[in-house]
MARBA-3410 file (N, C-alpha, C, O; in Angstrom, 1 decimal):
116
-9.0,-12.1,10.7,-10.2,-11.7,11.4,-11.3,-11.2,10.5,-12.5,-11.5,10.6 ~ -10.9,-10.3,9.5,-11.9,-9.7,8.6,-12.5,-10.7,7.7,-13.7,-10.6,7.4 ~ -11.8,-11.7,7.3,-12.2,-12.7,6.3,-13.5,-13.3,6.8,-14.5,-13.6,6.1 ~ -13.5,-13.6,8.1,-14.7,-14.3,8.8,-16.0,-13.5,8.6,-17.1,-14.0,8.4 ~ -15.9,-12.1,8.6,-17.0,-11.3,8.6,-17.4,-10.7,7.3,-18.5,-10.2,7.1
-16.5,-10.8,6.3,-16.8,-10.3,5.0,-17.8,-11.3,4.2,-17.6,-12.5,4.4 ~ -18.7,-10.7,3.5,-19.5,-11.5,2.6,-18.7,-11.9,1.4,-17.7,-11.2,1.1 ~ -19.1,-12.9,0.7,-18.4,-13.2,-0.6,-18.4,-12.0,-1.5,-19.4,-11.3,-1.6 ~ -17.3,-11.8,-2.1,-17.0,-10.6,-3.0,-16.8,-9.3,-2.2,-16.5,-8.3,-2.8 ~ -16.8,-9.4,-0.9,-16.5,-8.3,0.0,-14.9,-8.1,-0.1,-14.2,-9.0,-0.4
-14.5,-6.9,0.1,-13.0,-6.7,0.0,-12.5,-5.7,1.0,-13.3,-4.9,1.6 ~ -11.2,-5.7,1.2,-10.5,-4.7,2.0,-9.6,-4.0,1.1,-8.8,-4.6,0.3 ~ -9.6,-2.7,1.1,-8.6,-1.9,0.3,-7.6,-1.5,1.4,-7.9,-0.8,2.4 ~ -6.4,-1.9,1.1,-5.3,-1.9,2.1,-4.1,-1.1,1.5,-3.7,-1.3,0.4 ~ -3.6,-0.2,2.3,-2.4,0.7,1.9,-1.4,0.7,3.0,-1.7,0.9,4.2
-0.1,0.4,2.6,1.0,0.5,3.6,2.2,1.1,2.9,2.2,1.2,1.6 ~ 3.2,1.5,3.6,4.4,2.0,2.9,5.0,0.9,2.0,4.9,-0.3,2.3 ~ 5.6,1.3,0.9,6.1,0.4,-0.1,7.6,0.2,0.2,8.5,1.1,0.0 ~ 8.0,-1.1,0.5,9.4,-1.4,0.8,10.2,-1.4,-0.4,11.5,-1.4,-0.3 ~ 9.7,-1.4,-1.6,10.4,-1.4,-2.9,10.5,0.0,-3.5,11.2,0.2,-4.5
9.9,1.1,-2.9,10.1,2.4,-3.4,11.5,2.9,-3.2,12.0,2.9,-2.1 ~ 12.2,3.2,-4.3,13.6,3.5,-4.3,14.0,4.9,-3.9,14.7,5.6,-4.7 ~ 13.6,5.3,-2.8,14.0,6.7,-2.3,14.5,6.6,-0.9,13.8,6.1,0.0 ~ 15.7,7.0,-0.7,16.4,6.8,0.6,15.7,7.6,1.7,15.5,7.1,2.9 ~ 15.2,8.8,1.5,14.5,9.6,2.5,13.2,8.9,2.9,12.9,8.8,4.1
12.4,8.5,1.9,11.2,7.8,2.1,11.4,6.5,3.0,10.8,6.3,4.0 ~ 12.4,5.7,2.6,12.7,4.5,3.3,13.2,4.8,4.8,12.9,4.0,5.7 ~ 13.9,5.9,5.0,14.3,6.2,6.3,13.1,6.6,7.2,13.0,6.3,8.4 ~ 12.1,7.2,6.6,10.9,7.6,7.3,10.0,6.4,7.7,9.5,6.3,8.8 ~ 9.9,5.5,6.7,9.0,4.3,6.9,9.7,3.1,7.5,9.0,2.1,7.9
11.0,3.1,7.7,11.7,1.9,8.2,11.2,1.5,9.6,10.7,2.3,10.4 ~ 11.4,0.2,9.9,11.1,-0.3,11.2,11.9,0.5,12.2,13.1,0.6,12.2 ~ 11.2,1.0,13.2,11.8,1.8,14.3,12.1,3.2,13.8,12.7,4.0,14.6 ~ 11.8,3.6,12.6,12.0,4.9,12.1,11.0,5.9,12.7,10.2,5.6,13.5 ~ 11.2,7.2,12.3,10.4,8.3,12.9,8.9,8.3,12.4,8.1,8.8,13.1
8.6,7.6,11.3,7.3,7.7,10.7,7.1,9.0,10.1,7.8,10.0,10.4 ~ 6.1,9.2,9.2,5.8,10.5,8.6,5.2,11.5,9.6,4.6,11.1,10.6 ~ 5.5,12.7,9.4,5.1,13.8,10.3,3.5,13.9,10.4,3.0,14.3,11.5 ~ 2.8,13.5,9.4,1.4,13.6,9.4,0.7,12.3,9.8,-0.5,12.0,9.6 ~ 1.4,11.4,10.5,0.9,10.1,11.0,1.0,10.0,12.5,2.0,10.5,13.1
0.0,9.5,13.1,-0.1,9.4,14.6,0.9,8.4,15.2,1.3,8.5,16.3 ~ 1.2,7.3,14.4,2.1,6.3,15.0,3.5,6.7,14.9,3.9,7.4,13.9 ~ 4.3,6.4,15.9,5.7,6.8,15.9,6.6,6.1,14.8,7.4,6.7,14.2 ~ 6.3,4.8,14.6,7.1,4.1,13.6,6.4,2.8,13.2,5.4,2.4,13.8 ~ 6.9,2.2,12.1,6.3,1.0,11.6,6.9,-0.2,12.2,8.1,-0.2,12.7
6.2,-1.3,12.3,6.7,-2.6,12.9,7.2,-3.5,11.8,8.0,-4.4,12.1 ~ 6.8,-3.3,10.5,7.3,-4.1,9.4,7.1,-3.2,8.1,6.1,-2.4,8.1 ~ 7.9,-3.3,7.2,7.8,-2.6,5.9,7.6,-3.7,4.8,8.4,-4.5,4.6 ~ 6.4,-3.7,4.2,6.0,-4.7,3.2,6.4,-4.3,1.8,6.6,-3.1,1.5 ~ 6.4,-5.2,0.9,6.4,-5.0,-0.5,5.3,-5.8,-1.2,4.5,-6.5,-0.4
5.1,-5.7,-2.5,3.9,-6.3,-3.1,3.9,-7.8,-2.9,2.9,-8.4,-2.8 ~ 5.1,-8.4,-2.8,5.2,-9.9,-2.7,4.8,-10.3,-1.3,4.0,-11.3,-1.1 ~ 5.2,-9.6,-0.2,4.9,-10.0,1.1,3.4,-9.8,1.4,2.7,-10.5,2.1 ~ 2.8,-8.6,0.9,1.4,-8.4,1.1,0.5,-9.4,0.4,-0.5,-9.8,0.9 ~ 0.9,-9.7,-0.9,0.1,-10.7,-1.6,0.2,-12.0,-0.9,-0.9,-12.6,-0.8
1.3,-12.4,-0.5,1.4,-13.7,0.2,0.6,-13.7,1.5,-0.1,-14.7,1.7 ~ 0.7,-12.7,2.2,-0.1,-12.6,3.5,-1.6,-12.7,3.3,-2.2,-13.5,3.9 ~ -2.1,-12.0,2.3,-3.6,-12.0,2.1,-4.0,-13.3,1.4,-5.1,-13.8,1.7 ~ -3.2,-13.8,0.5,-3.6,-15.1,-0.2,-3.6,-16.2,0.8,-4.4,-17.1,0.8 ~ -2.6,-16.2,1.8,-2.6,-17.3,2.8,-3.8,-17.2,3.7,-4.1,-18.2,4.3
-4.5,-16.1,3.8,-5.7,-16.0,4.6,-6.9,-16.3,3.7,-8.1,-16.3,4.3 ~ -6.8,-16.6,2.4,-7.9,-17.0,1.6,-8.4,-15.9,0.6,-9.4,-16.2,-0.1 ~ -7.8,-14.8,0.6,-8.2,-13.7,-0.3,-7.7,-13.8,-1.7,-6.6,-14.4,-1.9 ~ -8.4,-13.2,-2.6,-7.8,-12.9,-4.0,-7.3,-11.5,-3.9,-7.9,-10.6,-3.3 ~ -6.1,-11.3,-4.5,-5.4,-10.0,-4.4,-5.3,-9.3,-5.7,-4.9,-9.9,-6.7
-5.7,-8.0,-5.8,-5.5,-7.2,-6.9,-4.5,-6.1,-6.5,-4.8,-5.3,-5.6 ~ -3.4,-6.0,-7.2,-2.5,-4.9,-6.9,-2.9,-3.6,-7.6,-3.2,-3.6,-8.8 ~ -3.0,-2.5,-6.8,-3.5,-1.3,-7.4,-2.4,-0.3,-7.7,-2.3,0.3,-8.8 ~ -1.5,-0.1,-6.7,-0.3,0.8,-6.8,0.8,0.1,-6.1,0.6,-0.3,-4.9 ~ 2.0,0.0,-6.7,3.1,-0.6,-6.1,4.4,-0.4,-6.9,4.4,-0.1,-8.1
5.5,-0.7,-6.2,6.8,-0.7,-6.9,7.3,-2.1,-7.0,7.1,-2.9,-6.1 ~ 8.0,-2.4,-8.0,8.6,-3.8,-8.2,10.0,-3.8,-7.6,10.5,-2.8,-7.1 ~ 10.6,-4.9,-7.8,12.0,-5.1,-7.2,13.0,-4.1,-7.8,14.0,-3.8,-7.2 ~ 12.7,-3.7,-9.0,13.6,-2.7,-9.7,13.3,-1.3,-9.3,14.0,-0.3,-9.7 ~ 12.3,-1.1,-8.5,11.9,0.3,-8.1,10.9,0.9,-9.1,10.6,2.1,-8.9
10.5,0.2,-10.1,9.6,0.8,-11.1,8.2,0.8,-10.5,7.7,-0.2,-9.9 ~ 7.5,1.9,-10.7,6.1,2.1,-10.1,5.1,1.5,-11.1,5.2,1.7,-12.3 ~ 4.1,0.8,-10.6,3.0,0.3,-11.4,1.7,0.8,-10.8,1.5,0.8,-9.6 ~ 0.8,1.1,-11.7,-0.5,1.6,-11.2,-1.6,0.9,-12.1,-1.6,1.1,-13.3 ~ -2.5,0.2,-11.5,-3.6,-0.4,-12.2,-4.8,0.4,-11.9,-4.9,1.1,-10.9
-5.8,0.4,-12.8,-7.0,1.2,-12.6,-7.7,0.9,-11.3,-7.9,-0.3,-10.9 ~ -8.1,1.9,-10.5,-8.9,1.8,-9.4,-9.7,3.1,-9.2,-9.3,4.1,-9.6 ~ -10.9,2.9,-8.6,-11.8,4.1,-8.4,-11.9,4.4,-7.0,-12.2,3.6,-6.1 ~ -11.8,5.7,-6.7,-11.9,6.2,-5.3,-13.3,6.0,-4.8,-13.5,6.1,-3.6 ~ -14.3,5.8,-5.6,-15.7,5.6,-5.2,-15.7,4.3,-4.4,-16.5,4.2,-3.5
-14.8,3.4,-4.6,-14.7,2.1,-3.9,-13.9,2.2,-2.7,-13.7,1.2,-2.0 ~ -13.3,3.4,-2.4,-12.5,3.6,-1.2,-11.3,4.4,-1.6,-10.4,4.0,-2.3 ~ -11.2,5.6,-1.1,-10.1,6.6,-1.4,-8.9,6.2,-0.4,-9.1,6.0,0.8 ~ -7.8,6.2,-1.0,-6.5,6.2,-0.3,-5.8,7.5,-0.5,-5.4,7.7,-1.6 ~ -5.8,8.3,0.5,-5.2,9.7,0.3,-3.7,9.6,0.0,-3.2,10.4,-0.9
-3.0,8.8,0.6,-1.5,8.7,0.4,-1.3,7.7,-0.8,-0.9,6.6,-0.6 ~ -1.6,8.2,-2.0,-1.5,7.4,-3.2,-1.0,8.3,-4.4,-1.0,9.5,-4.3 ~ -0.6,7.7,-5.5,-0.3,8.4,-6.7,-1.5,9.2,-7.2,-1.4,10.3,-7.7 ~ -2.6,8.5,-7.1,-3.9,9.0,-7.6,-4.4,10.3,-6.8,-4.9,11.2,-7.5 ~ -4.2,10.3,-5.5,-4.9,11.4,-4.7,-3.9,12.3,-3.9,-4.3,13.4,-3.5
-2.7,11.9,-3.6,-1.8,12.7,-2.8,-1.2,13.8,-3.7,-0.6,13.6,-4.7 ~ -1.5,15.1,-3.3,-0.9,16.2,-4.0,0.6,16.2,-4.2,1.1,16.7,-5.2 ~ 1.3,15.6,-3.3,2.8,15.5,-3.4,3.2,14.6,-4.6,4.3,14.7,-5.1 ~ 2.3,13.7,-5.0,2.6,12.8,-6.1,2.0,13.2,-7.4,2.0,12.5,-8.4 ~ 1.4,14.4,-7.5,0.8,14.9,-8.8,1.8,15.6,-9.6,1.4,16.2,-10.7
3.1,15.6,-9.3,4.1,16.3,-10.1,4.9,15.2,-10.9,4.5,14.0,-10.9 ~ 5.9,15.6,-11.6,6.6,14.7,-12.4,7.2,13.5,-11.7,7.3,12.4,-12.2 ~ 7.7,13.7,-10.5,8.4,12.7,-9.7,7.5,12.2,-8.6,6.9,13.0,-7.8 ~ 7.4,10.9,-8.4,6.7,10.3,-7.3,7.4,10.5,-6.0,8.6,10.3,-5.9 ~ 6.7,11.1,-5.0,7.4,11.5,-3.8,7.1,10.6,-2.6,8.0,10.2,-1.9
5.8,10.3,-2.4,5.4,9.5,-1.2,4.3,8.5,-1.5,3.1,8.8,-1.2 ~ 4.6,7.4,-2.2,3.6,6.5,-2.6,3.2,5.5,-1.5,3.9,5.5,-0.4 ~ 2.2,4.7,-1.7,1.9,3.6,-0.9,1.7,2.3,-1.7,1.5,2.4,-2.9 ~ 1.9,1.2,-1.1,1.6,-0.1,-1.7,0.1,-0.3,-1.4,-0.3,-0.3,-0.3 ~ -0.7,-0.3,-2.5,-2.1,-0.4,-2.3,-2.7,-1.7,-3.0,-2.4,-1.9,-4.1
-3.5,-2.4,-2.3,-4.1,-3.6,-2.8,-5.6,-3.7,-2.4,-6.0,-3.1,-1.5 ~ -6.3,-4.4,-3.2,-7.7,-4.8,-2.9,-7.5,-6.3,-2.6,-7.0,-7.1,-3.4 ~ -8.0,-6.7,-1.4,-8.0,-8.2,-1.0,-9.5,-8.5,-1.0,-10.3,-8.1,-0.1 ~ -9.9,-9.4,-1.9,-11.3,-9.8,-2.0,-11.6,-11.2,-1.5,-10.8,-12.1,-1.8 ~ -12.7,-11.4,-0.8,-13.1,-12.7,-0.3,-13.8,-13.4,-1.5,-14.8,-12.8,-2.0
-13.4,-14.5,-1.9,-14.0,-15.2,-3.1,-15.4,-15.6,-2.8,-16.1,-16.2,-3.6
END
């Protein structure tokens, strides 16, 4: 639906729980039918994505996808440069205080999906 209304080079910055983040407590919170995070208004998620499913979803709608923060199949975290001036995602490695310590605690899978 958004693709129709975006101008060329317009984008959506999108963040969801990361299905490849290798933490059992995190996965229990974000799992389909799970309790959801305490600071979130929705009771549970309907699907848990990973970078592959999100990329495929947006590309199939015609977007170009840039991965900003995500975990790969091995659970390794990747972060590409992004600027909060273009859209802040609070639940991120970059901005969430819980993630400013040595160990990543509650990341998101974050992408920019741009209309060509």
